[in-house]
Residue, then its C-alpha position, 0 to 999 in steps of 0.5 A: m600045352p594043355v587041352y581044355r574041355h568045356t564043362i557045360r555040354n550043350f546036347p546034342n552038340p559035341e563037347k567043346k575042346f581046344l588046345f591052348i599052346h602056351i608060349p612062355r611069357t605071353a600072359g599065359r597065367f592070366f589067360t589060363e585063369n580066364i579059361k577056367l572062369n569060362n567053364f573050361e577044365l584041363e583034360s590032364q592035371f599032369i602038365w608040369k611033369s616033364i615028358d621028353g625033357i619038356e613040361p607039357a604046359h609049354f610043349h612046342k609043335e613037335l611034342y604036342e602033335k606027338h603026345f596029344d590027339v589034337s588034330d580035330i580041335p581048335h588050336i589057340t595061342v598068344v604071341r608077343n613081340p620077340i624083343d619084349r618077350f625076351i626081355s620079359t624072360s630075361i628075369f630067369l637069366t638074372r636069377m641064374y647068372g646074377d645082375d651083371i649078366q647084361e654085358v655077357m648077353e650083349d656079346p654075340m658068342m656068349f649070348g648063344m652059349m648062355l642060352e644053350n647051356f641054361p641050367l634050369t631044365e624046366g626052362a628048356n622052352w622059355f627062349r624057344p622061337q615062337m614059330d616052333f610052337i605054331s602049326s598051320q592049324t594055329n589061331i594066333w592072337k597078338l598080345e599087343w592087341g590086348f584082351n579086349d572086346d575084340f579078343e572076346k569075340w575072336m575066342s567066342d567065334t573060334l570056340d563057338v561058345e561065349f567067352v568073356m575076359k575078366d581082370v582076375p588075379y593069377k599066380k605070381l612067380s617066385t622069381n623077381e619079375t622086375k630084374k630084367l636085362v636092359k634093352t640095349d642096341r647090342l642086345i636087340d641085335n642078338i635077339k633079332q638073330l635068335y628070332v629071325k623067323d618070328f620077325e619074318v612071319l609074326y612081326p614083319d614090320d617090327 
């Protein structure tokens, strides 16, 4: 949940800063590389050191409002269809529980238990509902809209500084990102129950 500041100061205008609310599995690594290319840098380099049991890189609303002074700067986040986001995040489930986890995750009771007891502490916010990250100040872009000219304009208008997107390489995970759960009807039902608010507010037509 890092705060970025613009490295190019345009005097007498104040320094440009913004909070990037990084919801896991919403193209955050790709977007982060573009943030750097647009002359923004992290205010703190310790975004992967656990605080209150969560890495600051993925702080939700309760924690970034507690630990960061962000009330007077733009808040920006990218959201994703909850089903697609969960399926993408399921690479960590197959990594921890094995390839035969599909049937278990289709069971409503086991679905909740496996997520609640997920053994990787750094993954505490990987499955958290997206609405837990969002406040009334948050400027929201949907991943499904793409990182196109409209996104560049949206970012430029939000930050009041030119922002350009490029197709840049980004750091890959050590986890095999091809081993995901299969999107079955039973699994989708469980996902919808988990992310009721996300669907109601962010994706009411899905």
